[in-house]
C-alpha angles and dihedrals in degrees: 000000000000118000117214111220114213113239090232090059091052091050092048093051091047093051091046091053091050091049093050092046092048092049090049091050092049092047090049091049092050090048091050091047091049090049090049090052091049091047091051091067091050106102089225094058109113114239131192089219141069108301143145115219100180124066092214093063117094144158096032112184124181123177145122109300110265095014111085096184096046126104124249094268125125136178118254116246093011138113092253118122137189125230127212120188132172143154129235109210094228131081092224117100117243124196108228129194128197139195137173130232124205115230137187126242090279093051095253117137114261122229092243121124114241092244087061093065103023128063109201130009117003091209131039143177130246101233102166110089141138136188122242116260129211094348130131091225111060114217143152118235119215131190134187128185120190155220088044141154090296098060146358132198116253096183133043124226140081120336137184119214113212123194119191141158117281110287094357106099091156092069109054121184097195136023120183132180120227137165136223110201127203097197105217100145138042121237118207110193138179127192114207144149114295115268091217110100098224091047097045097108098030110042140059123219123215110210118179148154131214112221117201110171094149103027117072116223108188096193115019089194087071091065114109114210126191126185121197126193109215104317097320122128097176093077099031116143114232136175103033112163124210113275096200139001124220132166106302090342130101109196125214099169097140120176100182099084100258089114095044129113131196103259094218119184139286112285120262115235146196134188123220098159087122129036092192097079140023114258123205099284099033119102100179142002120199129184104205132172091263097046145284120322122196122190116201122212112265111271126222133225109257099191095114100026124107119261116267120189124218137145121282138155096239097256099315128119139217123219103221140143133196092190099070139021099246118042092185093071104009101046112114125230114233136193105230120198120209126192130184115183114225129161098230138001121263116253096194100055149342138271120238138184104239129199143070090302087072092031090248088283127150131177126210089204121073114242092012111164116278131179125267094274088081136258120313089207114085125220126223116243109204093192093055094033097229149075119279138183139170123215129189106225138169118239113282148090117300139193123200146160135200109244129191115217114196117224111274093012131113094195117086123225116218099178096075096062107011103031122229127249134178090222095062112123107236133165118234127197119199118200123190122193131185131183107214119216113274094020131108101212142061110253114214099226101169142025127178128176116202128184121210 
């Protein structure tokens, strides 16, 4: 006997199948996203950002060769070079390889083959090394300067430097962002108080124009603009569109707050270039069996204190020693103790030491892996009533701030602990990218560094 199926039943079954399939797909997507988030906090998860994957790696510096306080930015088709240096806290020599990966304006890898942006070898070796001498902490110091005789860049743009053990590219120890700029436009920028009323005394506004008298830009809306405050990526401003177009000028003079940054405060500092005397911020220096220990004077919350100006280096640090001729191999490693008094721990976020001394890194997960220099996240000590942390640092001069990171956020808040002032002297870097017709990459066509 044949059964006649009602058309409505067929439709119902079809819709139900679609609903079940869609739910399955959504659940799978959520599961994958959750897995990706969990993987991100695994120290072996590969990141297209500045990161240290090996606990034995310390004192990583990356800058333009000859300019210690410069950023890792070099001019395309020039004689400029970048220098990477780092220590491995082990006396044994390790053979390191390196390579570079071309990225787009959002720091995603492009689909270009390496031979499309590199002339020469796509991989190289770090051959410049030296063993520590007369130090309590044994280490091997490594240096790399590039481009070099082994390779040259054939395209400008964003790049990621990857350092890894010989023949083991799947297990990097260092990744570092850097930029190769083909300066085709001029950027005129002005840093001023925010135009937004409720941000007037707390924020800084970055107003700028892109001038292109000799470089045709067919559609200015295709420009990608990034603004960095000091060396931070957590609060970078992305995605600004042109406000107005004039002859050979693309205007970004916003006054609605979308180009405004929290001013923050001047960086705190300490000096451990010498372990023979107490500098201004040092309370005690101890030479124990297991190394040197430096205790800094307790800090104070500056959220409601008036702004005071003094010189700083905008969060960076200098590796220096006054106790020996060569800091590279004779600089001591020191345990540095920080303490910030606070009546009770925060329930809605964590406190972090922010600056180049912790490589501007935060973690949204407590006890996430950090490199050997210590944990950027501070712990609350109920007995002392305050936040404390201990970092393992090489002798030098250091800047730092205390940053509050709300739960679930990747953007730090400075106002809660440091206060925020429009007068603070910050350094801003403006990056302008353009994807020319017929190309498959974002060309970095302009860079401008402006100091407040």
